[in-house]
N, C-alpha and C positions, 0 to 999 in steps of 0.2 A: 737044118741048122743043128749045130751041136747044143750041148746042154746049157743052163743058165748057172752062172756063180752068184749066188746072193750073199749080200754082205749085211748081217744081222748081228745085234747084241755088241755093238761096238761103243764103249763109253764115250760121253761127250760132256764137256764142262757146264756148269750152270748157265754161263751167259749163251752159249752156243745152243743149249736146249730151249732158252727164251726165243732165240731168234729162228727157231725151227718152225715152219708153216703149220697150221692146224691140220691139213688135208692134203697129202702130197705123195704121189709116187714118182720114181725116177728110174730112167733106164738110158744106158749109153751102149754104142755099138761096139766099143772094144777099149781097151786100156791104153792109156797115152804113153806109147813108147815106140820104139822101133820105126818102121816105115809110116805108121798112122801119125806118129808126132812129126816126122818130117814133112808130111803131106799138109798137115796143119800149118807149120812153119813156112813152107812155100807160099800159101795162101795169106798168112798175115803179115809177115815180115819181108818176103820179097815180091809180093803183089802179082803173084801168078794165079789170077783169078780163074783160069780155066780148072783149078784144083777144086774150086767150089762144087763142080758138077759130081766129083766121085765121092766127096765128102757129103753132098746131098743124098746120094744113094745110100751111105751108111746111115745116115740120120733117118732116113726113111725106114730102114731095118727096125732101129730102135722104138721109132714111133708106133710100128705095127705091133711090137712086143708089149706096148702099153695097153692096147685093146681099149682104146679111149672112145667113149660114146660121142656120136655126132649130133647136132653140129657143136664145133670147137673153135675157138680164136687161137691162132699160131701166133704167138708174141716173142720176137727175137730179144735177147738181152741187149740193151742199147749201149752204144759208146757215147760219152761226152762228144758234143758236137766239135770241140777242138781237136780231140784225137781222132774223130772220123773224119775231119777236114785234112789232117796230116796224111793218114792212111788212104784216104779217097774212097772209103767203104766201110761197112760194118761186116765183119766176116760173117757174124750170125745170121744175119738178113740173107747174104747171098746163099749161104748153106740152105736155109729155110726155103728160099724160092727155089732151089735145085730139087730139095727134098718133096716139094709139093708136086712138081712135074711128074718126079718118080711116082709119087703115090696115085696121082691121078684119080682124086675122089672129090665129090663136090661138097663134103661136110666138113672141110677145114678151110678157114677164112684166115689169109695173111692179114695181121694188124701190125705193121712195123712202126706205126706213129703213136700208138697208145701210151707206151711206157717210155719214159724219158728219164736219161741220167742227167740230174740236174747240177750236180757239182763235180768237180775232179777229185779224184781220189788217188792217194798215193799207192804206188805198187804193192800188190798183196804179196809179193815174193819175200821171203825171209820173217815175215810176220807170224806170230802165234796164231793160234785159232781165236782165242778171244781178242786180239788186237786187230784181225780182219774182221771180225763182227763189229767192232766199234768203228774201223775205218769205213766199212760200206753203209753204216746205219745212216738213214735220211738221205742217201745219194739218189734215190730214185722218186718219181712221182708219176701218176697216172694223168695223162692228159684230158682225156675225155671220159669220165668216170661213168656216162650215161649209156657208153658202148659196152662197158665191161658188166653192169650191173645184171646179176643173175645168170651170167654165162660161164660155161666152162671154158679154161685157159690152158693151152699147151705152151709152156715157156722153152724156148729152144735157145742153144748155145753151142759153141766148138767144143770147149772142154769144161768138165765139172771137177774142182780140186777138192776142197774142204765142204762144198755146197753152201758156203756162207753167201755169195752172191745171188745165187738161186733162192735161197730161203728169204733173203731180203726182198728180193723181186716178188716172190710168192706172198708175203706177208703183205706189202702194198698193195698187189692186185686184189688180195682178199679183203683188205680193208676198204677198197674201193668198190667191192660188191661182188668179186668173182665167186661164183659158187663153189668150184673145185679147181686147183692148180696141179697140173702134171708137169714133168719136167723130161725132156729129151735132149741128149747130147752126142756128140760124134765120139768123144773120148772121155775117160774117167781116170783120174790119177790113183794108182791102188797101193802106192807106198804107205806103210804103216810105221810111225815111230812113237812108241808109248801110246799116250792118251793125245797125241797132236792130230791124229786122223780120225775121221768119223764118218761113217755112211749113213744116210737117211734110211729109216725103216722101209722096206720093200724097194730098195735099190738093186737094179738087175743090170748085168752086164751082157748083152745080145752078142753071143759067140759069132765069129765069122763063119760063113758057110764052108762045109767041109767037101 
């Protein structure tokens, strides 16, 4: 593998710092552009579900970079039930299942029913970072807290943009008793515009194999 690009010391606003989880490290396979972006769009918007297999391989690379101690619960970022019904699937869950097959380890357990998106949120596109934080606050709940208490959790998704959604999920999981929360995604947006973009501390991009 090529080197890692670490994003540190990028300013965040006060509202976003409050939304940041207490203990979290994140890693993505690559940047959200070019062929990787097209592949994700094939899965999400054109329902080309076989694309999840390749995306799962990429997610597995990011997960390995995190070097998470086992056992760990793998929790996909959920869709609201109405959006999942329209799409027919949750892309994060499909990718997570494919990654598990690729990893072929016994210490990672998929827990797709523990985190629930309990209300519909407006699209995050076009919102400022504080607006995104306000939009997503209170959108998630843990369905079975007793299954999370004292456990390490790996939160997985297709794309990490400003980390607001992942941070809110991590906050809810930690409030329910999770010991630590890590985040792994297939892609990460890297566009920086003034102070509107921020990366979590210890965020890494796992470079593609050379």
